C-alpha positions in Angstrom: -0.3 0.0 0.0 1.5 3.2 -0.9 1.4 6.9 1.0 -1.5 8.1 -1.6 -3.1 4.7 -0.9 -3.4 5.4 2.7 -4.7 9.4 2.0 -7.5 8.3 0.3 -8.4 5.6 2.3 -7.7 7.9 5.5 -10.2 10.5 3.9 -13.1 7.7 3.2 -12.4 6.6 6.5 -13.2 10.5 8.1 -16.4 11.1 6.1 -18.0 7.7 7.4 -20.2 7.5 10.6 -19.0 5.5 12.8 -21.4 2.5 13.7 -21.0 -0.7 15.8 -22.1 -3.9 14.3 -22.2 -6.8 16.7 -21.5 -9.9 14.2 -24.6 -12.7 14.0 -21.8 -15.2 12.1 -20.2 -16.9 14.7 -20.0 -20.6 14.9 -20.7 -22.7 18.2 -19.2 -25.8 18.3 -20.0 -28.4 20.8 -19.1 -31.9 21.4 -16.7 -34.7 23.7 -12.9 -34.7 23.0 -10.4 -37.6 23.8 -11.0 -39.3 26.6 -8.3 -40.7 26.9 -4.0 -40.1 27.0 -2.2 -42.3 25.2 1.5 -42.8 25.5 3.3 -41.7 22.5 5.4 -44.7 21.4 8.3 -45.5 22.4 8.9 -42.9 25.4 8.7 -44.0 28.7 6.7 -42.5 31.9 8.0 -39.9 32.5 7.1 -38.8 28.8 3.9 -36.9 28.6 0.9 -38.8 26.7 -1.1 -37.2 23.3 -4.7 -36.2 24.9 -5.5 -34.5 22.1 -4.9 -33.6 18.1 -6.3 -30.3 15.6 -5.6 -31.1 12.2 -5.3 -26.9 10.8 -6.9 -28.8 6.5 -8.9 -31.4 8.4 -11.0 -28.7 10.5 -11.2 -26.3 8.2 -12.1 -28.7 5.1 -8.8 -27.7 3.2 -5.6 -29.3 1.5 -3.3 -27.1 2.4 -5.3 -24.6 5.8 -2.7 -23.6 8.8 -3.1 -22.1 12.1 -1.2 -18.4 12.8 -0.4 -16.1 15.5 -3.4 -13.4 16.4 -1.2 -11.1 17.4 -0.1 -11.0 13.7 -3.9 -11.1 12.3 -4.7 -12.7 9.6 -2.1 -9.8 7.1 1.4 -9.3 6.2 2.8 -10.3 9.8 0.4 -13.6 9.4 2.5 -18.1 9.6 3.9 -18.4 12.1 2.0 -20.7 15.3 1.1 -19.1 18.3 -1.8 -19.4 21.0 -3.0 -17.3 23.2 -4.8 -18.4 26.4 -7.4 -16.5 28.2 -9.7 -17.5 30.5 -9.6 -21.5 30.3 -10.0 -20.7 26.4 -7.5 -21.5 23.4 -7.5 -18.6 21.2 -5.6 -19.2 17.1 -6.1 -18.7 13.6 -7.4 -21.1 11.1 -6.7 -20.3 7.2 -4.7 -21.0 3.8 -2.6 -19.6 3.4 -1.9 -17.2 0.0 0.9 -15.8 -2.4 0.6 -12.6 -1.2 1.6 -13.5 2.1 -2.0 -13.2 3.7 -4.3 -15.9 5.1 -7.2 -16.6 3.3 -10.9 -16.7 4.5 -9.1 -16.8 8.0 -11.4 -17.8 11.1 -11.0 -16.9 14.5 -11.2 -20.0 16.9 -11.2 -20.9 20.5 -10.4 -24.3 21.7 -10.7 -25.7 25.0 -7.8 -26.7 26.6 -8.2 -29.9 28.2 -9.3 -31.4 24.9 -9.0 -29.6 21.4 -12.4 -29.2 21.1 -13.5 -26.6 19.0 -15.9 -24.4 20.9 -16.4 -21.7 18.6 -15.0 -19.7 15.4 -15.8 -16.1 14.0 -15.2 -14.6 11.0 -11.3 -12.9 10.7 -10.7 -12.6 7.4 -9.3 -8.9 7.8 -7.5 -8.5 10.8 -4.0 -7.0 11.0 -3.5 -7.4 14.0 -4.4 -8.5 17.9 -3.7 -7.7 21.3 -3.1 -9.7 23.5 -4.2 -8.9 27.1 -8.1 -9.3 26.8 -10.0 -6.4 29.0 -13.3 -7.5 30.1 -13.9 -11.3 28.6 -12.6 -9.5 25.2 -9.5 -9.9 23.0 -9.3 -6.9 20.2 -7.9 -6.3 17.4 -7.4 -3.6 14.7 -8.9 -4.7 11.3 -7.8 -2.7 7.8 -11.2 -3.1 5.7 -10.1 -2.7 2.5 -14.1 -1.1 1.5 -14.0 1.3 4.0 -12.5 2.6 7.2 -10.5 1.0 9.7 -12.1 -0.6 12.0 -11.9 -2.2 16.2 -12.9 -5.9 16.2 -13.5 -7.5 19.4 -13.9 -11.6 20.2 -15.7 -12.3 23.8 -13.3 -15.3 24.2 -16.3 -17.0 25.8 -18.2 -17.6 22.9 -16.5 -15.8 20.1 -19.0 -13.1 19.2 -17.8 -10.0 17.7 -18.4 -6.5 17.6 -17.3 -4.2 15.0 -16.4 -0.6 15.0 -15.8 1.7 12.1 -12.8 4.2 13.9 -11.7 7.3 11.5 -8.4 8.1 11.3 -6.1 5.6 10.2 -4.5 3.3 13.3 -2.0 1.4 12.4 -1.2 0.1 15.8 -3.2 -1.5 18.8 -2.0 -2.8 22.6 -4.4 -3.4 25.3 -4.0 -2.7 29.8 -6.7 -4.8 31.9 -8.8 -1.9 31.4 -8.6 0.5 28.5 -7.5 0.1 24.8 -4.6 2.1 23.1 -4.4 3.3 19.1 -1.6 4.9 17.3 -2.3 6.6 13.9 -1.1 9.7 12.3 2.3 10.0 9.2 5.1 8.8 9.9 7.3 10.0 6.9 6.1 14.2 8.4 6.7 12.1 12.3 2.8 13.7 13.0 2.4 10.1 15.3 -0.8 10.2 17.4 -2.1 7.8 20.3 -4.7 8.0 21.5 -6.2 6.0 25.0 -9.9 4.9 25.7 -12.6 2.1 25.1 -14.1 0.8 22.2 -17.1 2.6 22.0 -14.2 5.9 21.9 -10.5 5.1 21.8 -9.7 9.0 22.6 -11.6 8.5 25.4 -9.0 9.3 27.9 -7.3 11.1 26.5 -5.0 12.2 22.2 -0.8 13.4 23.0 0.9 13.5 19.3 5.1 12.2 19.5 7.1 14.0 17.3 8.5 10.4 15.8 8.3 9.1 12.9 10.0 6.6 9.9 8.9 5.4 6.3 5.4 3.1 6.6 7.6 -0.4 5.9 8.4 0.8 9.8 5.1 1.0 11.9 4.1 -2.8 10.8 6.0 -4.2 13.1 5.5 -5.9 15.9 6.5 -4.2 18.9 5.7 -0.9 17.5 3.1 0.0 20.4 3.5 -2.0 24.2 1.8 -1.1 27.0 3.7 -2.7 30.7 3.2 -1.3 34.1 1.6 2.1 33.6 4.0 3.2 30.6 4.1 3.1 27.1 6.1 3.1 24.5 6.6 3.6 20.9 9.4 2.4 19.0 9.1 3.1 14.9 12.5 2.8 12.4 14.9 3.8 15.1 12.6 6.6 17.1 11.3 6.0 20.6 8.9 7.8 23.0 8.5 6.8 26.4 4.9 8.4 27.9 2.4 7.8 30.9 0.2 5.4 30.0 -2.2 6.5 32.3 -2.2 10.2 31.2 0.1 10.3 28.1 2.1 12.9 29.1 5.4 11.6 27.4 8.5 11.0 29.7 11.4 10.5 27.0 12.0 10.8 23.0 14.4 9.8 21.4 14.0 10.9 16.8 17.5 11.2 15.8 18.0 7.5 14.8 19.7 7.2 16.8 18.0 4.6 18.2 18.8 0.3 17.8 16.0 -0.8 20.4 13.8 -0.4 22.9 11.7 -2.9 24.7 9.7 -2.2 27.7 10.3 -4.1 30.8 8.0 -5.9 34.3 8.1 -2.5 36.6 7.5 -0.1 33.6 11.5 0.6 33.3 13.2 0.3 29.4 16.2 -1.2 27.9 17.1 0.9 25.1 20.5 0.3 22.6 21.4 3.0 20.7 23.6 2.4 17.6 25.8 4.9 14.8 22.9 7.3 14.2 21.7 5.4 11.1 24.9 4.5 10.1 24.6 1.1 11.5 23.1 -1.1 13.2 25.6 -1.8 15.5 24.7 -0.9 18.9 28.0 1.0 20.3 26.2 1.2 23.7 23.1 0.9 26.5 20.7 2.3 29.0 18.1 1.8 31.5 15.7 3.7 32.4 13.2 4.3 35.0 9.4 4.6 34.6 10.1 8.1 34.5 12.4 8.3 31.6 15.5 9.0 33.6 18.6 6.7 32.9 19.0 4.8 36.0 22.7 3.3 34.2 24.6 2.9 31.0 27.1 1.3 29.7 29.6 0.3 26.8 28.5 -3.2 26.6 27.7 -4.2 22.9 26.8 -7.9 23.6 22.7 -7.8 22.6 20.5 -9.9 24.6 17.8 -11.2 22.9 16.1 -13.5 24.8 13.5 -15.1 24.0 10.9 -17.3 26.7 10.3 -15.7 30.3 9.0 -17.5 33.8 10.2 -14.9 35.8 8.5 -15.2 39.1 9.3 -11.7 40.4 8.3 -8.2 39.6 12.4 -7.1 40.9 14.4 -9.8 39.3 17.2 -9.0 37.9 17.1 -7.4 34.0 20.6 -9.1 31.5 21.9 -6.6 29.9 25.0 -6.9 27.5 27.4 -9.1 30.1 26.0 -8.3 33.6 22.8 -8.6 36.2 21.1 -4.6 36.6 18.7 -3.7 39.8 15.9 -3.1 37.7 14.9 -0.3 40.4 18.0 1.2 40.3 20.6 0.3 37.9 22.5 -0.7 40.4 25.0 -3.3 38.7 24.6 -6.5 41.0 26.5 -9.0 39.0 29.2 -9.5 35.5 29.0 -13.3 33.5 31.2 -14.5 30.7 28.3 -16.8 30.2 26.3 -14.5 29.2 28.4 -14.0 25.5 29.0 -16.2 23.2 32.3 -17.6 22.4 31.5 -17.8 18.4 29.9 -14.3 18.3 31.0 -11.6 20.7 28.4 -9.0 20.7 25.5 -12.0 20.8 24.2 -12.8 24.2 23.3 -16.0 25.4 20.1 -15.8 27.3 17.7 -17.5 25.7 15.3 -18.1 28.2 13.8 -17.4 32.2 13.0 -20.0 34.4 12.4 -18.8 37.8 15.4 -17.6 39.2 17.6 -19.3 36.4 18.4 -18.5 33.3 19.0 -20.9 30.7 21.8 -19.5 28.1 22.6 -21.8 24.6 25.9 -20.2 22.8 27.2 -20.3 19.2 28.7 -23.6 19.5 24.8 -24.5 20.6 26.1 -25.3 24.7 23.9 -24.8 27.7 23.7 -23.6 30.1 22.2 -22.6 33.5 22.9 -19.8 35.5 21.6 -18.6 38.6 19.8 -14.6 37.7 20.4 -13.7 42.0 24.4 -14.0 41.8 25.2 -14.8 38.8 26.5 -18.1 40.0 26.8 -21.4 37.1 25.0 -23.8 38.1 25.9 -26.2 35.4 27.2 -26.9 32.3 26.1 -29.3 29.4 28.7 -29.0 26.3 26.5 -31.8 24.6 26.4 -29.8 20.5 22.5 -29.9 20.2 19.8 -27.7 18.4 16.5 -26.7 20.6 15.2 -23.7 20.3 12.5 -23.0 23.5 9.5 -22.4 23.6 7.9 -22.8 26.8 9.3 -22.8 30.0 7.0 -23.1 34.0 8.2 -25.2 37.2 11.8 -25.6 36.9 11.5 -27.0 33.6 11.6 -25.6 29.7 10.2 -27.1 26.8 10.8 -27.0 22.7 11.7 -29.3 19.9 15.4 -29.6 18.3 13.0 -29.9 14.4 12.9 -33.7 15.2 11.1 -34.1 19.2 9.9 -32.4 21.9 12.2 -32.4 24.8 12.1 -30.2 28.0 15.1 -29.6 30.4 15.5 -29.0 33.8 16.7 -26.1 34.5 17.8 -26.5 37.6 20.4 -29.1 36.8 20.4 -29.4 33.4 19.1 -33.2 32.7 16.5 -33.8 29.4 12.8 -34.4 32.0 11.7 -36.5 28.9 11.4 -36.3 24.5 9.0 -37.2 22.7 9.6 -37.6 18.9 7.5 -36.1 16.3 7.2 -38.4 13.7 5.6 -41.4 16.7 3.1 -38.9 16.8 2.5 -38.4 13.0 4.8 -40.2 10.9 4.5 -37.1 8.3 7.9 -35.5 9.1 6.1 -32.5 7.5 2.9 -32.4 9.8 6.0 -30.6 12.2 8.2 -29.3 10.0 6.8 -25.5 9.9 6.8 -23.2 13.1 6.6 -24.1 16.8 4.1 -22.4 19.5 3.8 -23.5 23.6 2.2 -22.7 26.3 2.1 -24.9 29.6 -2.2 -25.8 30.7 -2.2 -27.3 34.2 0.3 -29.8 34.4 0.3 -30.8 30.7 1.9 -28.4 27.8 -0.2 -27.2 24.5 1.9 -27.5 21.6 1.1 -26.3 17.3 3.1 -26.3 14.5 1.5 -24.6 11.0 -0.3 -28.2 9.9 -1.4 -29.7 13.6 -2.2 -28.9 17.2 -1.4 -30.9 20.2 -2.3 -31.6 23.8 -0.3 -33.4 26.2 -0.7 -34.5 29.6 0.4 -36.7 32.0 -0.5 -40.6 31.9 
């Protein structure tokens, strides 16, 4: 979509009367789930059994059906499997991929996580993104609506009933807290960006604030465009960043000189910010930690980028890993440093891959695995065995994921493998679990999804 198209749509949208449409096209499905958990062939008693399966193609009745993360909508950001778990309902999108990197005839599914039974399905064809924090039992999404103004769309988590509210602004991002909807719109190419705080009925009910940041249109369609955590908001567009008070909209800190490599909100409303060479390179030149008011707590010249991943912290005051060190997130005090946080093969790449309670699970460029106590930096164990593994979820001292061949779970306290479940023992077709991967802990079991198949695992 070019800029003129966007401008035309914005004018059309402004002339359209905003009305709410409650969609009746919700199919509620009832039925019984599997009555028992089946042992996966070749596994021992420690490995969870197969409780249920859901095949995207079979469910949709289409040969190329697939699951997709609701946070990416059904547009160009879609395609990777993903799961949202809210109010005892598992939510995902099912559709058919197209050559235009969009999903055809997409539907939102509400699934019973215990049985795999689809409770409801609702249309999701024109969704661009969904927020992962529900408000009052409803999932909030942004729809492109090619034939009219953009719209906020909600899904009742229990029933799947939808409501649609057109918005006159050209909204290109949304975020939610437990009780507030945030939208961002404007003309980023002219550094004219506005954030609104409000409700489904009135997106500007609380406040509207403008921010002197921007970038190209290609920069606004990213996962971390607008985030809100613990009363603090953050906008990040093309190397420009603005932090604001989520309650009032007041600007706390802004960087619009293209010197920002990345910025992310952490628990407690603190911001970890990385600088680059001011538009000339993506190379990190330093990093800083800012408090919820935008004030700098600490700076470091470390160029080590910690990408992170699975986060299953147990305390809001747990240390933050920045570069090769741990810092107190309230004061910015350096607590300890460790060479284990730096990849042996890639000096600029961090190794922190998952956080499980107060233990960090590390993987370096040589695929070595290490467990480290995040309270003091002490190495707990090290496993030099070279094996691929992508963590997908963590809970109760265990990190679970896959290596492309098996589902695997490690105990992060001592590094031993807890269980292994070969994909081909679940389905002999090697393509079934070959693409993508998303995982959630549910009760005492796990839920895993590739793009084609979703499964529920439970203790035998």
